C-alpha positions in Angstrom: 100.0 227.4 -113.1 96.8 228.1 -111.3 94.4 225.2 -110.7 91.4 225.2 -113.0 88.1 225.9 -111.2 85.2 223.9 -112.4 82.5 226.6 -112.1 79.9 224.4 -113.7 80.1 221.8 -110.9 80.2 224.5 -108.2 77.2 226.6 -109.3 74.6 223.9 -108.7 75.8 223.4 -105.1 75.3 227.1 -104.3 72.1 227.7 -106.2 69.7 225.7 -103.9 71.0 227.6 -100.8 70.5 230.9 -102.5 67.0 229.9 -103.6 66.2 228.8 -100.0 67.6 232.1 -98.6 65.5 234.2 -101.0 62.4 232.1 -100.2 63.0 232.5 -96.5 63.3 236.3 -96.8 60.1 236.4 -98.8 58.2 234.3 -96.3 59.5 236.3 -93.4 58.5 239.6 -95.0 55.2 239.8 -93.1 56.5 239.2 -89.6 56.0 242.7 -88.5 52.4 242.6 -89.7 51.7 239.4 -87.8 53.2 240.8 -84.6 51.0 243.8 -85.0 47.9 241.6 -85.4 48.9 239.6 -82.3 49.4 242.8 -80.4 45.9 244.0 -81.4 44.5 240.9 -79.8 46.5 241.3 -76.6 45.7 245.0 -76.3 42.0 244.1 -75.7 42.9 242.2 -72.5 44.3 243.8 -69.4 45.3 240.7 -67.4 46.7 237.7 -69.4 48.3 234.4 -68.5 49.9 232.2 -71.2 49.6 228.5 -71.0 52.0 226.2 -72.9 52.0 222.4 -73.3 51.8 219.5 -75.7 49.1 219.3 -78.4 49.2 215.5 -78.2 47.8 214.9 -74.8 44.2 213.6 -74.8 41.3 214.7 -72.7 41.7 211.7 -70.5 45.3 212.7 -69.5 45.7 214.1 -66.0 47.6 217.1 -67.3 44.8 218.0 -69.7 42.4 218.0 -66.8 44.7 220.0 -64.6 45.2 222.6 -67.4 41.4 222.8 -67.8 41.0 223.5 -64.1 43.7 226.1 -64.2 42.1 227.8 -67.1 38.7 227.8 -65.3 40.1 229.2 -62.1 42.1 231.9 -63.9 39.0 233.0 -65.8 37.1 233.2 -62.6 39.8 235.7 -61.4 39.3 237.7 -64.5 42.5 236.7 -66.3 42.4 236.1 -70.0 43.9 232.7 -70.9 46.2 232.7 -73.9 47.4 229.5 -75.6 48.9 228.4 -78.9 45.3 227.6 -80.0 45.9 223.9 -80.7 44.6 220.8 -79.1 45.9 218.9 -76.0 47.1 221.2 -73.2 46.3 224.3 -75.3 42.7 223.2 -75.8 42.4 222.3 -72.1 43.5 225.8 -71.0 41.2 227.5 -73.4 38.4 225.2 -72.6 38.5 225.9 -68.9 38.4 229.6 -69.4 35.7 229.4 -72.1 33.5 227.2 -70.0 33.8 229.6 -67.1 32.7 232.5 -69.3 36.1 234.1 -69.4 38.2 235.4 -72.2 40.0 232.7 -74.1 42.6 233.5 -76.8 44.3 231.1 -79.3 47.4 232.1 -81.2 47.3 229.3 -83.7 50.0 228.5 -86.3 49.5 227.0 -89.7 51.3 223.7 -89.9 51.2 221.0 -92.6 49.8 218.2 -90.4 48.8 218.6 -86.8 47.7 222.1 -85.8 44.2 223.4 -86.1 42.4 225.9 -83.9 40.5 224.4 -81.0 36.8 225.3 -80.5 37.2 226.9 -77.1 38.4 230.4 -78.1 36.5 233.7 -78.4 39.4 235.5 -80.0 42.3 234.2 -82.1 44.9 234.9 -84.8 46.6 232.4 -87.0 50.4 232.9 -87.5 52.3 231.5 -90.4 55.7 231.6 -88.6 56.9 230.5 -85.2 59.1 233.6 -84.6 56.3 236.3 -84.4 54.0 233.9 -82.6 56.6 233.3 -79.9 57.2 237.1 -79.6 53.5 237.7 -79.1 52.9 234.8 -76.7 55.8 236.1 -74.4 54.7 239.7 -74.6 54.3 240.9 -71.0 51.9 238.3 -69.6 51.2 238.3 -65.9 52.5 234.7 -65.7 53.6 231.8 -67.9 52.5 228.3 -67.1 54.1 225.2 -68.7 52.5 221.8 -68.7 54.3 218.8 -70.0 55.2 219.1 -73.7 57.8 218.3 -76.4 60.4 220.3 -78.2 58.1 223.3 -78.8 57.3 223.6 -75.1 60.9 223.4 -74.1 61.8 226.0 -76.7 59.2 228.4 -75.4 60.3 227.7 -71.8 64.0 228.5 -72.7 62.9 231.6 -74.5 61.1 233.2 -71.5 63.7 232.1 -69.0 66.4 233.7 -71.1 64.4 236.9 -71.5 63.8 237.2 -67.8 67.4 236.2 -66.9 68.8 238.9 -69.2 66.3 241.6 -68.2 64.8 241.8 -71.7 61.3 241.4 -70.4 59.4 242.1 -67.2 59.9 239.5 -64.5 56.8 237.3 -64.1 56.0 233.9 -62.5 57.2 231.0 -64.6 55.3 228.0 -63.4 56.1 224.4 -64.4 53.1 222.1 -63.6 54.0 218.4 -62.9 56.9 217.6 -60.7 57.3 214.1 -62.2 57.8 215.6 -65.6 59.8 218.7 -64.7 61.9 217.1 -61.9 64.6 215.9 -64.3 64.8 219.3 -65.9 65.1 220.9 -62.4 68.0 218.5 -61.6 69.7 219.3 -64.9 69.5 223.0 -64.2 70.8 222.8 -60.7 73.5 220.1 -61.1 74.8 220.5 -64.7 74.1 224.2 -65.5 74.6 225.8 -62.1 77.0 223.6 -60.1 79.1 221.5 -62.5 79.4 223.7 -65.6 78.5 227.0 -64.0 76.9 228.3 -67.2 74.1 230.0 -65.2 74.4 232.1 -62.1 73.3 231.0 -58.6 69.7 232.1 -58.2 68.8 231.5 -61.8 67.3 228.2 -60.7 64.6 230.3 -58.9 63.4 231.8 -62.1 60.7 229.1 -62.2 58.6 227.2 -59.7 57.5 223.6 -60.0 54.1 222.5 -58.5 51.4 219.9 -58.7 48.7 222.0 -57.1 46.2 223.9 -59.3 45.4 226.3 -56.5 49.0 227.1 -56.0 49.3 228.0 -59.7 46.5 230.5 -59.3 48.1 231.9 -56.1 51.4 232.4 -57.7 49.8 234.2 -60.6 47.9 236.5 -58.3 51.0 237.3 -56.3 52.5 239.0 -59.3 51.9 242.7 -58.9 53.6 243.8 -62.1 50.4 245.4 -63.5 47.7 247.5 -61.8 44.4 245.9 -61.5 41.9 248.4 -62.8 
């Protein structure tokens, strides 16, 4: 005799997941359009550098001031500074470029609580999903600069390192600013990932450079000859 299946008790367990899946597909339906909108912004700018970092660091923080200086110096070298458009490090990078009279782009994202576009951009686009925003922010920049940040910054760093490691994007400088903050990450990469577990190849630890020097950041960006300077 076959066991009796209580379909009534099973159905409610499946229904929420199905509803969530359908809702997700509906929300993701405009990803292509958002990527196109982001591309349209990028297409206006020949030389771009993307700056990442925490939205929670105040103006008094040393990394905020460093990001502001980096943004200013890059703008003076005719680079467009691109950030996630929020506050903290993102605001600082945009602010430095804006104050120097350069191009300052913010790719903001709509979040329930903490993200709003800073006032130091002269071009922007607001995404509703992280996925297309990340694609656009890692779309062939001349360099990627990472200041201290949280899970989002680490996610974006892992993304670009993976793309470069696997040859899915053009190799460009990946610069981690702040040796005190990024030192433990560097140790983890070299000891755990490379030496102990061997889950990356020797040489992968050179995909990024750690520095505390604003001028070195600019020099590393300028050394990248991926694109012609018209």
